N, C-alpha and C positions, 0 to 999 in steps of 0.2 A: 459421799465425798470423803476422801481419805484425810484424816486429821494430821497436820504436820507435827513431827516430834519436837518437843521443847528441849532446848539445851539449857541446862541449869548450872548454877555455880558449882555444885558438887560434881557434876559431869565434867566440867572444865578442869577442876583441880585434879580429879582422878586421871583424866586423859592426858593432861600436860605432864603429870608425873610419870605416867607410863611411857610417854614419848622420850623422856630423858631429862626434863627440866628438874633442877635440884636446888636446894637451899644454897645461897651464896653465889650462884651463877650471875654473870653479866650478859644481858640479852638485848639486842636491837630488834624491835618488833615492827613489821609492816603488816597491814591488815585490811580485811574487808568484812565489816560486820554482817552485811547481807549474805555472805557466803555460808554462814552457819544455818540459815533458814530462819529460825526464831530463837532468840536468846532471852530468857526470862530476866528482866531488868536491864536489857540492852547493853550498851557499851560499858557502863559502870561495872556490870557483872564480869565481863571479860577482864577488865583491868584488875578488879579485886582478886580474881582467881590467879592472875599472873603474880600479883604482889604476894599472895598467900603462899604460892609455891616457892618463889625466890626468897621471900622474907626480907626484912631490912638489911640483912647481911649480904644480899645480892644487889644488883643494879639493873633496873628496868629502864630502857631507853626507847624513844619513839621519835619519828620525824614530826616537826611542827612547822613545816614549810608553808610559805604563802605564794611561792613562785612569781613574786612581783605583782600580784593582784592589787595590793593597796596602792601601787604607784601608777596604775592605769587610769584612764578617764573615769571619773565618778568614784574613784577609790579614796581612802582616807588620806593618802599622800605621805604616810609615815608608818613605819613598823613600830608598834607599841607592844612589848613583850607581855604586857598585862591584859591586852584587849584584842589584839589581832588574831582572827581565827586562822586555823590551818585548813588547807585544802586537801589534806591527806586522808580524810574520812572521819567517820563518827568516833571511832575508838581513840585515835591520837588527839582529836579535838577535845574530847572529854578528859583525856589524860593530862594535858598540860595545864588545865584549869584546877587540878586537884591540889589539896594541901601537900606541902613538902615536895612538890615537883619543881625542879629548877629548869629554866628555859634560857637558852643562850641568846646572844645579841646579834648574830648574823642577820642582816636585814631581809634576806629572801629565803634562807635555808637554816633557820634556827632549829636546834635539837632540844628536846625535853628529856629529862632524866629524873629518876627517883631511886633512892636507896643509898647504899654505902658510899659509892663513888660519884654520886650525882653532882655535887658541888664542884668537885675537882675536875670532872670531865667537861662540864659546860662553861666553867668560869672564864676562860680566856679564849673562847671560840672566835671572838671578834678580833683577836690579835694574831691569828694564824691563818693558814690556807683553809678554805671552806671545808674541804674533804681531805686535808693533808694528814700526815702522821701525828700531829699534835691536836687535831680536831677531836671533838668528842668521840666520834666513831673510830678514828685512828687510835685513840687511847684505849678504847674498848678492845680493839683488835690486839694491841700490845699486851693487854691484861688477860688474854686468852678467852675473849668473849665469843658469843654465839649470835647467829642470826635466826630469827623465827618468822616464817611466812604463814600468815593466817588466811587461807583461801585465795592466795595470789601466787604468781610465779616469780622467777628471778629477774624479770624485767623491772620490777619495783624494788629490787634489792639495792639500796643506796650505797652499801659497802663497796660495790664495784667501782664507785668513784674514788674511794680511798686507794684502791689498787692503781687506777689510772693516774691519780695525782702523785703517788709515791714513785711511779715509774716515769714521771715528768711527761705525761701525755701532752703533745703540742696543741691539742684542740681545746684545752681549758685555760682560760685566763687566770692569772694569779693575782687575785684581789684587784681586778680591773673594771669593776662596776661599783658605783657609789649611790646609796639611797638614804633618805632621811630615817633616822632612828630616834625614838624618844627614850632617853635613859631613865632609870628609876628615880633619879634626883630631879627630873623634870627638864633637864637640858636636852636640846635637840641638836643632833650632830649628823654628819654624813658618814654612814658606816659602809665598810667595804665588804664585798662578796666576790665570788668568782665570776669570770666572764664565760657564759655558757657557749657551747659549740654551735656553729652555724648549721651543721647537719648532724643527724643521728650517728652514733657509733655502731658499726655493724657487729661488733662483738658483744657489747653490753646492752645497748638499747634494744637489741633484737633478741636477747635471751639465748645466745648461742652456747653459753658455757654451762647452763643449768643441767643439760643432758649429760655433760661430762661428770659433774658431781654425782649424779645418780648412777652413772655407769661405773664409777670407781667406788661406789658404796660409801660416799662421804656425806650422806644425808639420812635422816630418819623421818618417817612420816606416820601420821595417824589420822583417822577420820573422826571429827567431832561434829555430830549432826551431819550436815551436808558439806562441811568445811574440811578440805584437805590441808592439814597443818604440816609444815616442813621445818625441821631443825637441822642446822649445819654449823660447823665451827668456822669462824671467820678466817683462821689460819689456813684451813683447807681450801676455802674459796680463794684466798689470796694466791696460793701456790698454783692452783689450776688456771686461774685467769691470767696471772702474770706470765705463765708459759705461753698462752695464746697471744697475748699482747706483744711479747718479745719476739716470738717466732713466726707469727701469722698462722693462718689456718686455711687450707685449700687455696682458693683464689684470693683470699683476703691477705693483704700485705701487713707486715708488722706495724705496730702503733707508730713508731718513729718515722716510718715512711708514708704514713697516711697524709693526704693533702688537707684534711679538715682542720680548720682553725677557729679560734674564738670569734663570736659574732661581734659586730659593732652596733651599739645602740646609743640613744641619747645620753644614757648614764655611763657610758664607757669613759674611763679615765686611765692615766698612766699608773702602772703598778707601784705600790709602796712596799713591795717585798724584795728583800735582798737575797738573790738566789745563791750567792756564794756563802753567806753567813747563815742562810736558812732562818731568817728572822725579819722582823719589821725594819724598814729603814729608820734612821734616827729621827727624821722629821715627821713620821707618821702620827697623826692625831690619835690613833688607836692606842698609843702608849699612855695616853692620859686618862683613859676611862676603862 
């Protein structure tokens, strides 16, 4: 029987550096721990390696989404940033629990971050559009950040929702769903998040743009164990995807002509977002926490 190769902390640090990760970078990571094969020390080892390469002068970001699971039958009924697990996998679920990692207050799509800009990026997530320009991921993009895919493809690249939101995609509700959130002071409020679309997006949810990034040489890849790791600049991703969404592709119509609209669920509410001023409406309770 062939013994599986073990991915170590040292291997990860060396390989991530060779890929192009550097001290001071800001990086959003999406991951599959199982894609490596076997990592000595598991998820913690992967996270420690990323932190070591970026150092506290950089910013490490991961999704800590729950996708509404706490609000389904049998769930806790509330998002608690200190206890609610993420459904994004072992690496991000270990990450948000670590010391000095900050987690935002979006009830279904909170972001976790560590490092230089962690506090600034996540602090006001609950007061803006879930994946808008002022969201944690939107701020990372504005700061020249990168995306890192560990063993997965662009289907799981949350950044494409920043592109959609920035271009005013009609399929995403602007703070049109409300769910219970437990604040750090013990207060329970109804927090806002986006209204998810009723059908998948043919551009982003089906990974049609990833091949274009590769074709244009806008990504770097390395194999770590059995895991194919992909690094790309968020600004490059924005440019490629924005062109597709604005112009269409083949038989796919441009985003603004797409008939897909936000879903309607029990938690659907009227938006508290002022589209003209690009800020919360004066009466929004999110202004008070």
